[in-house]
N, C-alpha and C positions, 0 to 999 in steps of 0.2 A: 844302603836302603834296599829293602826287598820290594818287588812288585807285588801288588795284591794278587793272590791266586784265584783260580776259577771258582773256588768254593769260599771265598773270603767272607761272604755274607751269612754263612751257616754256623750255627752254634751246636756243638755236640757234647753230650754227656756220655762218656765211655766208662761204664761200670763193669766192663768185662775183664777177664783175667786170662793168663796163659798165652794162647797164640791166636786163634782165629779171630776173636773180637778185637784184641789189641792191633792185629795186623790191619783189619778193616779200618780201625780208627786212625792208624798211622797213614794210610792211604789218603784219607780225607784231610788229615792234618798237613801232610806235605803239600797239598794243593790249596791251602789257605784257610781251611776251616778252624775255628776256635774250638779246640778239643780239650775238655776238662776230664782228666782221668780220675775216677773215684775208686780208691782202693779200700779194702776192708782193714780193720785194725791190725791184722797180722801182715798186711801188705800183699801185693801180688806175689804168689809163691815163686814165680820165676826170678824174683830178685835173688833167690838163694840157689838157682840152678847153675852153679859154677863149681870150680873155677873155669875160666878166669873172671876176675872182678875188677871193677873200677869204682873207687869211692864206695865200696860196700855193695854195689849192685852188679849182678852177674851179667855177662855178655848176652845171655839169652834175653833178659829183660831189656837191655839196651838196644837190642836189634829190633824191638817192636813198639817202642814208646817215644820215639822222637817227635818233636814239635807239639808235645802235649804239656799242659800245666797239671800238676798233681795235687790232689787233696785226699784226705782219708776220712771216711765217715763210717760209724758203726750203725749199719742199717738194721741190725737186730733189735735196736731200741726204737721206741715209737718216735722219739725226737729226731733220730737219724733219718727215719722215713719222712718225717715232716720236712727236714732239710732237703732231702732228695726232691720232694715235690716243689720246694722253692727253687731249686736249681733247674728243674724241668720247665718252670713257668715260662721262660723265654727261650727255651731250646727248640731247635728244629729236629734233632735226631737223638735218640736214646739207644745205645748199644749195650747189651747185657748178655751174659751166659750163665745166669743163675740156674740152679737145678730146677727142672720143671716143677711148677707149683709153689715155689718159694715166694715169688712176688705176690701171687694170689693169696697165699696164707698171711702175708703181711698187709693185705688190703690195698696193694698198689699193683694189681695185675693189669693185663691188657685192657679189660673192660673199663676199669676205673681210670686208667690213664687216657684212654680214648674219650671218655666222658669229660674229664677235666681239661684235656689238651687236644682238641679235635684236629689240630694241624700237625701234631707230633708224629714223626716217623719212628716207630718202635721196632728196632731190629734185634731179634733174638737168635743166638747161635746155640745149638744144642747138639747132643750126640745123635739122637734118633728122632727128634720131633716130640710133640706132646702126646700123640696118640698112636694107635696101631699096636701090634704085638710087642714091640720093643719101645714104645712110647715112654718117655720119661727116664729111661735108663742112662747111666753115665757113659760117655765115650771119650777115648783118647785116640790120637792119630794112629798109632801102631795097631791097636786092637781093631780099629775100623778098617785099616788096610787088610787085615786078616779076614774080617767078616765080609768085606765087599769084593773079595777075590783079587785084589791088587797083588797081594803076595804070591798068589797061585800062578801069576804070569811073570813073576820077577825072580831071576836066579839063573844059574847055568843050566843048559839043556841037559835033562836027565837028572838034575840035582833037586835039592830041597827048595821049597818056596822061601823067598827072602823079603824082608822089609825094604822098601825103597829107602835109600840112605839120607833122606831129608823128610821133614813132616809135610809131605805133599798134600795130604787130605786136609790138614788144618789150614794150610796156606791157600788152597783153592777154595775152601769154605770162607775164609776172610775175603778173598777176591769176589766171590759170589755175593757175600753180604754187602760189600761196598757197591757192587753193580746193582743189586736189588734196591739199596738205599737211593741210588741215583735215579733209578726208574720211578720210585715212589715220589721223589722230589719233583721229577719232571711232570708226573701226573697231577701232583698237588697244585701246580701252576694253573691247571685247568679247573680242577674240581674244588680247590680250596681245602681239601681234606687230607689228613694223614692216613697212614695205614700200617698194618703189622707186616713186617718182613721176617719170614720164617726160613731159616737156613740151617740145615743139619749136616753133620759130618757124614752120616750114612748116605744121604742123597748125593752129596758132592762126591763121595768115594765111588758110588755106582756110576755117576756121570763121567768119571774119568776113564772108564773101561772101553776106550776106543783104540784100535778097531776090533777089540776082542768080542764085545757084545754084538756089533753088526755082523761079524763073522759067524758067531753062534746062531743068531737069528736066521741066517740064510743057510748055513750048512748043518747045524746041529752038532758041530764038532767043538769039544771043550778044549780051550787053549791050555797049554802047559808052558813052563819056563823055557825060554829060547835063548838065554844068554843075551848078548848084545844084538842078535839078529832080529830083524823086523819080520813079523809074520806074513806080511803081504808084499814086501818090496825086496828085491835082490839085484845087486849086492848092496846091503844096508847093514853093516856090521863092522867090528874091529878086525883089522888085518895086520899081521906081523910084517915089519920091514927090517932093514939092516940095523935099525936103532930101536926107537920106540914104536909102539903100536899106532896105527892111524885108523880113524873111523871114516869109512866111505859111505856117504848117503846118496847113492845114485838113484835118482827118481825117474829117469826116462832113458830111452835107447840112445839118444844123442849123447847124453852124459856118459853112458857106458862106452860108446864108441871113442869119445875123447880120452877117457881113462885108459882104455886098452892101447890106444896109439901112443900115449905118453909113457907107458911102462914097457913098450917094446913088444906088445902082443896085439897088433892090429887084426890078426886073424880071428880072435875070439868072437867078435860080434857076428861072424858068418858061420860059426859053429852051430849046427842044428840044435844043440842043447842050450844055446845062449842067445837065440835070435829075438827073444821077447822077454818081458818081465815074467810072464807066466812060465815060460820054459826055464828061465834062470831059477825061479822058485823051486821047480821040480828037481833041478839038478844043482841045487845050491852047494852041496858038499863038494861036488866035483869042481865047481867054479871057484870055490875058496882055495882049493889045492892049486889050481892054475894061477890064480891071482897072487897068492903068497909066494909061489915059486919065482914069479917075475918081480914082486916087490922086494925080495931079499937083496936085490942089487941097489936099493935106494935108501937114502937118508930120509927119515920121517919128516923132519921139519922142512927140509928143502922141497921134498916132493909135495907135501900138503900145501905149501905156499904156491907152488906152480900150478897145482891142480885147481885150487879154488879160484885163482886168477884166470884160469882157462874155462871156468864155469862149472866145475865139478864140485859139488858141496862135499866138504871133508874137514877133518881137523885132527891135529895131534891130541892125544889123550893127556891132558894137563893136570897139574896139581893146583890146590887152592892158592898157594903163594904165587904161582906163575900167573894165574888169572888176575890177582890183585895188581901185580906189577906190569901187566900188559898195557902198552900205550893206548890201545883202543879202549880198554876199560876206563882209563883215565880220561881219554877224549870224550867218551860218552857220559862223563860225570857220574859214574856208578860207584865212586868212592867219595864219601862225604866226611869232612872234618869240621867239628865245632869244638874248639879248645882241645881238651884231652879225649874227647869222644870221637871215635871213627865209626861210621856206619855205611850201609849200602844205599845208594841213591835210588830214586824212583825211576822205574822203567817207562813211566808214562810221560811222554814229551809233548807239551803243548806249545805252539808257536808264540802266542801272545801272552799267555798266562802260565808260565812254566812253574814247576814245583820249586819250593824254596826250603831252605834248611835253617830255621830260625832259633830253635831251642834244642838243647841236648835233652835226653830223657830226664824226667824230673827225679830229684831225690824224694824220699818218702814224705808226703804231706808238704812239699816245698812251697806250694802256692796257696795254701789254705787261707791265710789272712788276706791275700790279694783278691782271691775269688770272692770271699765273703764281702769284702769292702766294695767291690764293683757292683754287687747286687744289693747293697744296703742292708745286709743281714747282720744281726747282732751276734758277734762272736761269743760274747759271754753267755748268751741264752743257750747256745749249742755246744759249749765247751766240753760237756760230758760225753758228747758223741763225736768229738773231733780229735781222735788220737794223733799225736805228733804235733798238735797245735803249738806247743811251747818249745819245739825244737828250734835251734838257731836258724835252720834253713827257712822254716815257716815264718818265723818272726822277721827275719831280715827282708823278706819280700813284701812285707805289709805296706 
């Protein structure tokens, strides 16, 4: 039996697709919210973003839609929009990422929703927001990484800009959407009113440019790719050892002194070139030569284990399979199994109301009959706008 989560009293209609919105919805769902995922007749397109697949759904979809119940509604039809309004009647939160102007064209835009449901939190995720020079334009993670300057600081020193190897803009947009929703829920407890939560990929991408924007504001210098090295801290980079590379994240002079003592170079902290972080930054190339010459005598795994236990942040550069198999990953409950489904656990740990993993991601329209019955809605009345209604999965859950 699962403990009720911290959001167990919240009802969410998640009509978003792809990544940012579904990720926000999954955060809420993991912590107990009742999340109904509303898909279009063709389904969330990430169902096809594979291989690999499980029961016809791609791993990409499975990674973002746990703990949700799924229905499908054709919102392009008037009856579908009527059904959406029925679903929103008792909802606390509505998450969507329709193209800007779509809901307004359908007569169910923010003004209409706030009039009908004054306590509703309406969260919209978009590429660039609704207004401004790029307002209403479509946005995908990698394109926004390029536009926001993230790619310009990612890559090898002197090399070409590179996309970050995970959808960091989409994911932080989902996180900010979930945070904004929680802020609005908190404020509603005082005012009794809902509000509109506007989260865009572009804004979130710009917000990630730390410390590059503060550096630019102060110095006027435009950052360039620097490989694994940090622009402000040194040594903060990957370094070769006798085996695999190790990442050293040395944040202060005490850590630097401990590091140098453990690798047989206790003289380095007294070298005028390396006596402070500022000096080490100026002479970072020379310091890397000195450190790698000493590190050549050490095994990466053994040294990184001893260094971190001595208070020097570091880590071997590991592969995905090594991370999944690591005992600490398992101990922190970061791998979740629900039947044949395996997913990544919630990083948010609450002491009394922890996250729970109740439902595998839904099959297409799996819970349509169940959701309709709960709300006393006439399935026959809406059958024409309920694709997948007669599939075995949807019928079996009735």
